[in-house]
Biopython code that builds the backbone (N, CA, C, O; Angstrom):
import numpy as np
from Bio.PDB.StructureBuilder import StructureBuilder

atoms = [
    (1, "MET", "N", (-8.799, -14.416, -1.545)),
    (1, "MET", "CA", (-8.725, -13.998, 0.214)),
    (1, "MET", "C", (-10.246, -13.684, 0.582)),
    (1, "MET", "O", (-11.252, -13.000, 0.394)),
    (2, "VAL", "N", (-9.590, -14.767, 1.283)),
    (2, "VAL", "CA", (-10.947, -14.599, 2.295)),
    (2, "VAL", "C", (-12.205, -13.904, 3.011)),
    (2, "VAL", "O", (-12.758, -14.996, 3.135)),
    (3, "PHE", "N", (-12.674, -13.454, 3.303)),
    (3, "PHE", "CA", (-13.441, -12.905, 4.518)),
    (3, "PHE", "C", (-14.044, -12.934, 4.986)),
    (3, "PHE", "O", (-15.127, -13.332, 4.556)),
    (4, "TRP", "N", (-13.782, -12.294, 7.083)),
    (4, "TRP", "CA", (-14.481, -12.583, 7.340)),
    (4, "TRP", "C", (-16.322, -12.005, 7.808)),
    (4, "TRP", "O", (-17.304, -12.274, 8.499)),
    (5, "ARG", "N", (-15.771, -11.084, 6.830)),
    (5, "ARG", "CA", (-17.645, -11.268, 7.000)),
    (5, "ARG", "C", (-17.816, -9.919, 4.986)),
    (5, "ARG", "O", (-17.335, -8.896, 4.500)),
    (6, "VAL", "N", (-18.682, -10.863, 4.713)),
    (6, "VAL", "CA", (-19.140, -9.299, 2.941)),
    (6, "VAL", "C", (-19.522, -8.170, 3.385)),
    (6, "VAL", "O", (-19.458, -7.702, 4.521)),
    (7, "PRO", "N", (-19.853, -7.827, 2.597)),
    (7, "PRO", "CA", (-20.192, -5.750, 2.673)),
    (7, "PRO", "C", (-21.468, -6.039, 2.337)),
    (7, "PRO", "O", (-21.663, -6.735, 1.340)),
    (8, "PHE", "N", (-22.153, -5.734, 2.822)),
    (8, "PHE", "CA", (-23.946, -5.998, 1.905)),
    (8, "PHE", "C", (-24.157, -5.419, 0.567)),
    (8, "PHE", "O", (-25.196, -5.719, -0.021)),
    (9, "ASP", "N", (-23.038, -4.376, -0.169)),
    (9, "ASP", "CA", (-23.208, -4.686, -1.844)),
    (9, "ASP", "C", (-21.671, -4.340, -2.342)),
    (9, "ASP", "O", (-21.150, -3.511, -3.088)),
    (10, "SER", "N", (-21.134, -5.705, -1.312)),
    (10, "SER", "CA", (-20.403, -5.990, -2.648)),
    (10, "SER", "C", (-21.308, -6.736, -4.246)),
    (10, "SER", "O", (-20.568, -6.726, -5.230)),
    (11, "GLU", "N", (-22.520, -7.232, -4.462)),
    (11, "GLU", "CA", (-22.839, -7.483, -5.883)),
    (11, "GLU", "C", (-22.820, -6.415, -6.731)),
    (11, "GLU", "O", (-22.141, -6.344, -7.755)),
    (12, "GLU", "N", (-23.628, -5.510, -6.273)),
    (12, "GLU", "CA", (-24.589, -4.116, -6.813)),
    (12, "GLU", "C", (-22.534, -3.863, -6.916)),
    (12, "GLU", "O", (-22.806, -4.606, -7.859)),
    (13, "ILE", "N", (-21.179, -3.629, -6.893)),
    (13, "ILE", "CA", (-20.061, -2.673, -6.881)),
    (13, "ILE", "C", (-19.499, -3.131, -7.606)),
    (13, "ILE", "O", (-19.177, -4.283, -7.317)),
    (14, "GLN", "N", (-18.858, -2.438, -9.397)),
    (14, "GLN", "CA", (-18.177, -2.933, -10.470)),
    (14, "GLN", "C", (-16.750, -2.739, -10.333)),
    (14, "GLN", "O", (-16.395, -1.573, -10.504)),
    (15, "ILE", "N", (-15.888, -3.530, -10.083)),
    (15, "ILE", "CA", (-14.964, -2.935, -10.390)),
    (15, "ILE", "C", (-14.392, -2.930, -11.769)),
    (15, "ILE", "O", (-14.727, -3.696, -12.672)),
    (16, "THR", "N", (-13.017, -1.483, -11.871)),
    (16, "THR", "CA", (-13.674, -1.235, -12.962)),
    (16, "THR", "C", (-12.221, -1.050, -13.829)),
    (16, "THR", "O", (-11.212, -0.590, -13.295)),
    (17, "THR", "N", (-12.286, -1.588, -15.600)),
    (17, "THR", "CA", (-10.502, -2.211, -15.154)),
    (17, "THR", "C", (-10.153, -0.825, -16.174)),
    (17, "THR", "O", (-11.042, 0.028, -16.178)),
    (18, "GLY", "N", (-8.970, -0.557, -17.002)),
    (18, "GLY", "CA", (-8.238, 0.237, -17.081)),
    (18, "GLY", "C", (-7.372, -0.327, -18.241)),
    (18, "GLY", "O", (-6.872, -1.451, -18.226)),
    (19, "ILE", "N", (-7.228, 0.742, -19.436)),
    (19, "ILE", "CA", (-6.056, 0.690, -20.416)),
    (19, "ILE", "C", (-4.803, 1.326, -20.648)),
    (19, "ILE", "O", (-4.444, 2.132, -21.507)),
    (20, "VAL", "N", (-4.204, 0.769, -19.668)),
    (20, "VAL", "CA", (-2.621, 2.308, -19.854)),
    (20, "VAL", "C", (-1.888, 2.348, -21.051)),
    (20, "VAL", "O", (-1.273, 1.384, -21.506)),
    (21, "TYR", "N", (-1.987, 4.081, -21.848)),
    (21, "TYR", "CA", (-1.061, 4.221, -22.295)),
    (21, "TYR", "C", (-0.190, 4.845, -21.896)),
    (21, "TYR", "O", (-0.134, 5.503, -20.857)),
    (22, "ILE", "N", (1.018, 4.607, -23.158)),
    (22, "ILE", "CA", (3.047, 4.784, -22.214)),
    (22, "ILE", "C", (3.092, 5.571, -23.529)),
    (22, "ILE", "O", (3.007, 4.850, -24.524)),
    (23, "ILE", "N", (3.240, 7.268, -23.829)),
    (23, "ILE", "CA", (3.947, 7.867, -24.480)),
    (23, "ILE", "C", (5.481, 7.569, -24.145)),
    (23, "ILE", "O", (6.032, 7.527, -23.045)),
    (24, "GLU", "N", (5.911, 7.409, -25.198)),
    (24, "GLU", "CA", (7.530, 6.217, -24.482)),
    (24, "GLU", "C", (8.340, 7.537, -25.075)),
    (24, "GLU", "O", (9.327, 7.966, -24.476)),
    (25, "ASP", "N", (8.072, 7.874, -25.746)),
    (25, "ASP", "CA", (8.859, 9.080, -25.722)),
    (25, "ASP", "C", (9.339, 10.015, -24.764)),
    (25, "ASP", "O", (10.438, 10.560, -24.661)),
    (26, "ARG", "N", (8.695, 10.063, -24.341)),
    (26, "ARG", "CA", (8.029, 11.242, -22.801)),
    (26, "ARG", "C", (8.902, 10.816, -22.584)),
    (26, "ARG", "O", (9.731, 11.012, -23.473)),
    (27, "CYS", "N", (9.383, 10.038, -21.470)),
    (27, "CYS", "CA", (9.542, 9.011, -20.473)),
    (27, "CYS", "C", (10.473, 9.297, -20.013)),
    (27, "CYS", "O", (11.223, 9.426, -20.981)),
    (28, "LYS", "N", (11.103, 9.541, -19.022)),
    (28, "LYS", "CA", (12.419, 9.705, -18.599)),
    (28, "LYS", "C", (13.823, 8.938, -17.295)),
    (28, "LYS", "O", (14.923, 9.046, -16.753)),
    (29, "GLY", "N", (11.784, 7.709, -17.603)),
    (29, "GLY", "CA", (12.516, 6.533, -17.087)),
    (29, "GLY", "C", (12.658, 6.637, -15.629)),
    (29, "GLY", "O", (13.590, 6.051, -15.079)),
    (30, "CYS", "N", (11.983, 7.193, -15.091)),
    (30, "CYS", "CA", (11.907, 7.190, -13.697)),
    (30, "CYS", "C", (11.975, 6.030, -12.886)),
    (30, "CYS", "O", (12.928, 5.415, -12.408)),
    (31, "GLY", "N", (10.402, 5.828, -12.826)),
    (31, "GLY", "CA", (10.377, 4.958, -12.149)),
    (31, "GLY", "C", (9.503, 4.191, -11.201)),
    (31, "GLY", "O", (9.447, 3.104, -10.625)),
    (32, "TYR", "N", (8.655, 5.659, -11.376)),
    (32, "TYR", "CA", (7.970, 6.103, -10.252)),
    (32, "TYR", "C", (7.170, 5.527, -10.641)),
    (32, "TYR", "O", (6.540, 5.802, -9.620)),
    (33, "CYS", "N", (5.984, 4.468, -11.592)),
    (33, "CYS", "CA", (4.875, 4.462, -11.792)),
    (33, "CYS", "C", (5.238, 2.441, -11.862)),
    (33, "CYS", "O", (4.390, 1.606, -11.548)),
    (34, "ILE", "N", (6.053, 2.247, -12.137)),
    (34, "ILE", "CA", (6.217, 1.051, -12.337)),
    (34, "ILE", "C", (6.642, 0.641, -9.919)),
    (34, "ILE", "O", (6.364, -0.341, -9.231)),
    (35, "GLU", "N", (7.278, 1.842, -9.594)),
    (35, "GLU", "CA", (7.013, 1.361, -7.944)),
    (35, "GLU", "C", (6.130, 2.056, -6.874)),
    (35, "GLU", "O", (6.257, 2.168, -5.655)),
    (36, "TYR", "N", (4.997, 2.573, -7.937)),
    (36, "TYR", "CA", (3.727, 2.768, -7.069)),
    (36, "TYR", "C", (2.551, 2.371, -7.195)),
    (36, "TYR", "O", (1.546, 2.688, -6.559)),
    (37, "CYS", "N", (2.742, 1.383, -8.364)),
    (37, "CYS", "CA", (1.077, 0.619, -8.795)),
    (37, "CYS", "C", (1.002, -0.243, -7.793)),
    (37, "CYS", "O", (1.693, -1.136, -7.302)),
    (38, "PRO", "N", (-0.544, 0.522, -7.535)),
    (38, "PRO", "CA", (-0.878, -0.675, -6.312)),
    (38, "PRO", "C", (-0.918, -2.055, -7.112)),
    (38, "PRO", "O", (-0.921, -3.070, -6.416)),
    (39, "ARG", "N", (-0.944, -2.177, -8.258)),
    (39, "ARG", "CA", (-1.497, -3.867, -8.551)),
    (39, "ARG", "C", (-0.347, -4.838, -9.111)),
    (39, "ARG", "O", (-0.482, -6.003, -9.486)),
    (40, "ASP", "N", (0.826, -4.054, -9.071)),
    (40, "ASP", "CA", (1.190, -3.421, -9.972)),
    (40, "ASP", "C", (1.748, -4.563, -11.458)),
    (40, "ASP", "O", (2.306, -5.635, -11.695)),
    (41, "VAL", "N", (1.310, -3.761, -11.908)),
    (41, "VAL", "CA", (0.816, -3.368, -13.122)),
    (41, "VAL", "C", (1.875, -3.252, -14.668)),
    (41, "VAL", "O", (1.716, -3.668, -15.815)),
    (42, "LEU", "N", (2.910, -2.513, -14.014)),
    (42, "LEU", "CA", (4.097, -1.875, -14.806)),
    (42, "LEU", "C", (4.984, -2.786, -14.437)),
    (42, "LEU", "O", (5.050, -3.417, -13.382)),
    (43, "GLU", "N", (6.115, -2.832, -16.001)),
    (43, "GLU", "CA", (7.331, -3.255, -14.896)),
    (43, "GLU", "C", (8.323, -2.409, -16.721)),
    (43, "GLU", "O", (7.813, -2.147, -17.810)),
    (44, "PHE", "N", (10.113, -2.216, -16.141)),
    (44, "PHE", "CA", (10.684, -1.719, -17.117)),
    (44, "PHE", "C", (10.733, -2.378, -18.399)),
    (44, "PHE", "O", (10.808, -3.582, -18.150)),
    (45, "SER", "N", (10.728, -2.196, -19.621)),
    (45, "SER", "CA", (10.934, -2.449, -20.560)),
    (45, "SER", "C", (12.351, -2.707, -20.805)),
    (45, "SER", "O", (13.059, -2.020, -20.068)),
    (46, "SER", "N", (12.975, -3.446, -21.573)),
    (46, "SER", "CA", (14.541, -3.642, -22.627)),
    (46, "SER", "C", (14.318, -2.139, -23.651)),
    (46, "SER", "O", (14.518, -0.945, -23.424)),
    (47, "LYS", "N", (14.046, -2.548, -24.292)),
    (47, "LYS", "CA", (14.168, -1.264, -24.468)),
    (47, "LYS", "C", (14.332, 0.045, -24.927)),
    (47, "LYS", "O", (13.322, 0.740, -24.812)),
    (48, "PHE", "N", (15.360, 0.605, -25.436)),
    (48, "PHE", "CA", (15.382, 1.733, -25.271)),
    (48, "PHE", "C", (14.371, 3.230, -25.704)),
    (48, "PHE", "O", (13.583, 3.215, -26.650)),
    (49, "ASN", "N", (14.525, 4.085, -25.078)),
    (49, "ASN", "CA", (12.974, 5.797, -25.703)),
    (49, "ASN", "C", (14.749, 6.083, -26.227)),
    (49, "ASN", "O", (15.898, 5.732, -25.959)),
    (50, "THR", "N", (13.647, 7.323, -27.510)),
    (50, "THR", "CA", (14.961, 7.870, -28.281)),
    (50, "THR", "C", (15.532, 8.630, -27.193)),
    (50, "THR", "O", (16.684, 8.201, -27.131)),
    (51, "LYS", "N", (15.371, 9.641, -26.167)),
    (51, "LYS", "CA", (16.676, 9.801, -25.339)),
    (51, "LYS", "C", (17.073, 8.663, -24.419)),
    (51, "LYS", "O", (17.907, 8.868, -23.537)),
    (52, "GLY", "N", (16.602, 7.659, -24.559)),
    (52, "GLY", "CA", (17.790, 6.604, -23.731)),
    (52, "GLY", "C", (17.795, 5.934, -22.528)),
    (52, "GLY", "O", (18.785, 5.261, -22.240)),
    (53, "TYR", "N", (16.924, 5.998, -21.833)),
    (53, "TYR", "CA", (15.477, 5.836, -20.895)),
    (53, "TYR", "C", (14.326, 4.444, -21.224)),
    (53, "TYR", "O", (13.357, 4.387, -21.981)),
    (54, "HIS", "N", (14.833, 3.584, -20.447)),
    (54, "HIS", "CA", (13.909, 3.040, -20.678)),
    (54, "HIS", "C", (12.639, 2.454, -20.288)),
    (54, "HIS", "O", (12.578, 1.533, -19.474)),
    (55, "PRO", "N", (11.310, 3.124, -21.023)),
    (55, "PRO", "CA", (10.503, 2.845, -20.170)),
    (55, "PRO", "C", (9.951, 2.490, -19.872)),
    (55, "PRO", "O", (10.678, 1.629, -19.376)),
    (56, "PRO", "N", (8.806, 2.139, -19.513)),
    (56, "PRO", "CA", (7.574, 1.148, -18.473)),
    (56, "PRO", "C", (6.942, 0.042, -19.557)),
    (56, "PRO", "O", (7.201, 0.191, -20.751)),
    (57, "ALA", "N", (6.273, -0.849, -19.198)),
    (57, "ALA", "CA", (5.638, -1.451, -19.813)),
    (57, "ALA", "C", (4.875, -2.335, -19.681)),
    (57, "ALA", "O", (5.598, -3.329, -19.614)),
    (58, "VAL", "N", (3.298, -2.821, -19.549)),
    (58, "VAL", "CA", (2.598, -2.666, -19.124)),
    (58, "VAL", "C", (2.376, -4.781, -19.371)),
    (58, "VAL", "O", (1.861, -5.559, -20.174)),
    (59, "ALA", "N", (3.321, -4.829, -17.811)),
    (59, "ALA", "CA", (3.157, -6.694, -17.338)),
    (59, "ALA", "C", (2.091, -7.499, -17.313)),
    (59, "ALA", "O", (2.006, -8.721, -17.435)),
    (60, "LYS", "N", (1.344, -6.729, -17.152)),
    (60, "LYS", "CA", (0.039, -7.661, -16.507)),
    (60, "LYS", "C", (-1.264, -6.915, -16.796)),
    (60, "LYS", "O", (-1.925, -6.755, -15.770)),
    (61, "PRO", "N", (-1.906, -6.336, -18.073)),
    (61, "PRO", "CA", (-2.752, -5.786, -18.307)),
    (61, "PRO", "C", (-4.261, -5.763, -17.912)),
    (61, "PRO", "O", (-5.043, -4.826, -18.067)),
    (62, "ASP", "N", (-4.493, -6.918, -17.401)),
    (62, "ASP", "CA", (-5.847, -6.956, -16.195)),
    (62, "ASP", "C", (-6.101, -7.238, -15.676)),
    (62, "ASP", "O", (-7.143, -7.855, -15.456)),
    (63, "ASP", "N", (-4.375, -6.643, -14.516)),
    (63, "ASP", "CA", (-5.558, -6.497, -13.721)),
    (63, "ASP", "C", (-5.336, -5.020, -13.058)),
    (63, "ASP", "O", (-5.228, -4.497, -11.949)),
    (64, "CYS", "N", (-5.337, -4.677, -14.468)),
    (64, "CYS", "CA", (-5.185, -3.035, -14.148)),
    (64, "CYS", "C", (-6.954, -2.093, -13.979)),
    (64, "CYS", "O", (-7.676, -1.962, -14.967)),
    (65, "VAL", "N", (-7.303, -1.623, -12.762)),
    (65, "VAL", "CA", (-8.288, -0.799, -12.302)),
    (65, "VAL", "C", (-8.473, 0.732, -12.377)),
    (65, "VAL", "O", (-8.812, 1.662, -11.645)),
    (66, "ASN", "N", (-8.275, 0.621, -13.000)),
    (66, "ASN", "CA", (-7.463, 2.405, -13.636)),
    (66, "ASN", "C", (-8.295, 3.194, -12.971)),
    (66, "ASN", "O", (-9.487, 3.497, -13.026)),
    (67, "CYS", "N", (-6.814, 3.603, -11.950)),
    (67, "CYS", "CA", (-7.205, 4.474, -10.947)),
    (67, "CYS", "C", (-6.393, 5.171, -10.591)),
    (67, "CYS", "O", (-6.267, 5.574, -9.435)),
    (68, "HIS", "N", (-5.347, 5.570, -11.991)),
    (68, "HIS", "CA", (-5.431, 6.920, -11.894)),
    (68, "HIS", "C", (-3.657, 7.631, -11.238)),
    (68, "HIS", "O", (-2.981, 8.659, -11.207)),
    (69, "TYR", "N", (-3.660, 6.289, -10.852)),
    (69, "TYR", "CA", (-2.545, 6.483, -9.636)),
    (69, "TYR", "C", (-0.929, 7.204, -10.670)),
    (69, "TYR", "O", (-0.374, 8.270, -10.403)),
    (70, "CYS", "N", (-0.531, 6.258, -11.781)),
    (70, "CYS", "CA", (0.267, 6.407, -11.887)),
    (70, "CYS", "C", (0.506, 7.730, -13.540)),
    (70, "CYS", "O", (1.641, 7.829, -14.007)),
    (71, "GLU", "N", (-0.639, 8.547, -14.162)),
    (71, "GLU", "CA", (-0.174, 9.625, -14.482)),
    (71, "GLU", "C", (-0.897, 10.514, -13.343)),
    (71, "GLU", "O", (-1.216, 11.626, -13.765)),
    (72, "ILE", "N", (-1.312, 10.203, -11.634)),
    (72, "ILE", "CA", (-0.905, 11.540, -11.491)),
    (72, "ILE", "C", (-0.057, 10.967, -10.344)),
    (72, "ILE", "O", (-0.454, 11.085, -9.185)),
    (73, "LEU", "N", (1.257, 10.268, -10.675)),
    (73, "LEU", "CA", (3.515, 10.384, -10.241)),
    (73, "LEU", "C", (4.261, 10.766, -11.310)),
    (73, "LEU", "O", (5.450, 11.082, -11.268)),
    (74, "CYS", "N", (3.472, 10.731, -12.392)),
    (74, "CYS", "CA", (4.318, 11.531, -13.492)),
    (74, "CYS", "C", (4.434, 12.780, -13.623)),
    (74, "CYS", "O", (3.758, 13.747, -13.974)),
    (75, "PRO", "N", (6.057, 12.391, -13.042)),
    (75, "PRO", "CA", (6.192, 13.848, -13.651)),
    (75, "PRO", "C", (6.337, 14.763, -14.826)),
    (75, "PRO", "O", (6.717, 15.933, -14.778)),
    (76, "GLU", "N", (5.895, 13.905, -16.167)),
    (76, "GLU", "CA", (6.684, 14.082, -17.603)),
    (76, "GLU", "C", (5.288, 14.110, -18.245)),
    (76, "GLU", "O", (4.981, 14.858, -19.174)),
    (77, "PHE", "N", (4.390, 13.129, -17.597)),
    (77, "PHE", "CA", (2.709, 13.178, -18.204)),
    (77, "PHE", "C", (2.656, 11.880, -19.445)),
    (77, "PHE", "O", (1.693, 11.569, -20.147)),
    (78, "ALA", "N", (4.374, 11.134, -19.416)),
    (78, "ALA", "CA", (4.113, 10.212, -20.217)),
    (78, "ALA", "C", (3.466, 8.750, -20.440)),
    (78, "ALA", "O", (3.752, 7.941, -21.323)),
    (79, "ILE", "N", (2.245, 8.593, -19.104)),
    (79, "ILE", "CA", (1.723, 7.777, -18.461)),
    (79, "ILE", "C", (-0.060, 8.424, -18.409)),
    (79, "ILE", "O", (-0.580, 9.502, -18.121)),
    (80, "TYR", "N", (-0.567, 7.018, -18.882)),
    (80, "TYR", "CA", (-2.259, 8.023, -18.788)),
    (80, "TYR", "C", (-2.549, 6.541, -18.956)),
    (80, "TYR", "O", (-1.780, 5.741, -19.488)),
    (81, "SER", "N", (-4.107, 6.179, -18.285)),
    (81, "SER", "CA", (-5.072, 4.882, -18.168)),
    (81, "SER", "C", (-6.611, 5.763, -18.523)),
    (81, "SER", "O", (-6.913, 6.880, -18.103)),
    (82, "VAL", "N", (-7.570, 4.703, -19.579)),
    (82, "VAL", "CA", (-8.485, 4.830, -19.085)),
    (82, "VAL", "C", (-9.374, 4.097, -19.888)),
    (82, "VAL", "O", (-9.329, 3.635, -21.028)),
    (83, "GLU", "N", (-10.521, 4.130, -18.613)),
    (83, "GLU", "CA", (-11.752, 3.125, -18.195)),
    (83, "GLU", "C", (-11.840, 1.923, -19.964)),
    (83, "GLU", "O", (-12.047, 2.274, -21.126)),
    (84, "ALA", "N", (-11.616, 0.739, -19.462)),
    (84, "ALA", "CA", (-12.211, -0.157, -20.596)),
    (84, "ALA", "C", (-13.191, -0.055, -20.810)),
    (84, "ALA", "O", (-13.809, 0.387, -19.841)),
    (85, "SER", "N", (-14.150, -0.352, -22.177)),
    (85, "SER", "CA", (-14.974, -0.953, -21.530)),
    (85, "SER", "C", (-15.890, -2.670, -21.037)),
    (85, "SER", "O", (-15.004, -3.526, -21.026)),
    (86, "THR", "N", (-16.698, -3.050, -20.822)),
    (86, "THR", "CA", (-16.669, -4.414, -21.359)),
    (86, "THR", "C", (-16.882, -5.586, -22.532)),
    (86, "THR", "O", (-16.794, -6.808, -22.415)),
    (87, "GLU", "N", (-17.178, -4.819, -23.640)),
    (87, "GLU", "CA", (-17.339, -5.237, -25.029)),
    (87, "GLU", "C", (-15.695, -5.258, -25.104)),
    (87, "GLU", "O", (-15.180, -6.373, -25.020)),
    (88, "GLN", "N", (-15.198, -4.607, -25.191)),
    (88, "GLN", "CA", (-13.162, -4.180, -25.616)),
    (88, "GLN", "C", (-12.545, -5.668, -25.158)),
    (88, "GLN", "O", (-11.724, -6.296, -25.827)),
    (89, "GLY", "N", (-12.835, -5.889, -24.504)),
    (89, "GLY", "CA", (-12.037, -6.768, -23.202)),
    (89, "GLY", "C", (-10.925, -6.542, -22.253)),
    (89, "GLY", "O", (-11.347, -6.750, -21.115)),
    (90, "SER", "N", (-10.178, -6.338, -22.253)),
    (90, "SER", "CA", (-9.068, -5.730, -20.989)),
    (90, "SER", "C", (-7.657, -5.494, -21.535)),
    (90, "SER", "O", (-7.538, -6.173, -22.555)),
    (91, "GLY", "N", (-7.121, -5.164, -21.409)),
    (91, "GLY", "CA", (-5.453, -4.602, -21.593)),
    (91, "GLY", "C", (-5.415, -5.019, -23.285)),
    (91, "GLY", "O", (-5.857, -5.769, -24.155)),
    (92, "SER", "N", (-4.054, -3.310, -22.817)),
    (92, "SER", "CA", (-3.181, -2.623, -24.856)),
    (92, "SER", "C", (-2.506, -1.628, -23.560)),
    (92, "SER", "O", (-2.735, -1.146, -22.451)),
    (93, "GLU", "N", (-1.368, -1.768, -24.809)),
    (93, "GLU", "CA", (-0.609, -0.739, -24.773)),
    (93, "GLU", "C", (-0.561, -0.236, -26.101)),
    (93, "GLU", "O", (-0.449, -0.735, -27.220)),
    (94, "LYS", "N", (-0.701, 1.106, -25.550)),
    (94, "LYS", "CA", (0.004, 2.055, -26.885)),
    (94, "LYS", "C", (1.359, 2.687, -26.958)),
    (94, "LYS", "O", (1.496, 3.434, -25.990)),
    (95, "GLY", "N", (2.555, 2.674, -27.838)),
    (95, "GLY", "CA", (3.772, 3.100, -27.540)),
    (95, "GLY", "C", (4.254, 3.522, -28.333)),
    (95, "GLY", "O", (5.396, 3.962, -28.199)),
]
sb = StructureBuilder()
sb.init_structure("model")
sb.init_model(0)
sb.init_chain("A")
sb.init_seg("    ")
for serial, (resi, resn, name, xyz) in enumerate(atoms, 1):
    if name == "N":
        sb.init_residue(resn, " ", resi, " ")
    sb.init_atom(name, np.array(xyz, "f"), 0.0, 1.0, " ", f" {name:<3s}", serial, name[0])
structure = sb.get_structure()
């Protein structure tokens, strides 16, 4: 994306990356985390959990900015993210 001006501190700002963890058996398949993710990191998986729902799956792990919006929206507390350290790389999924 091209901007007509650049902020003075643009080189000082570091965008964090996150690792998304999903507790699949706690998920009820509401899809709030998928629908409202600002970076479209999640998607419905094709497999079922023990309750018979399709839990989310991490589709684009490198795009997560660790905003915690998915965990704020989740009514079942089935998803959370942690900040990825720069040495680890980025993106992971836990089931």
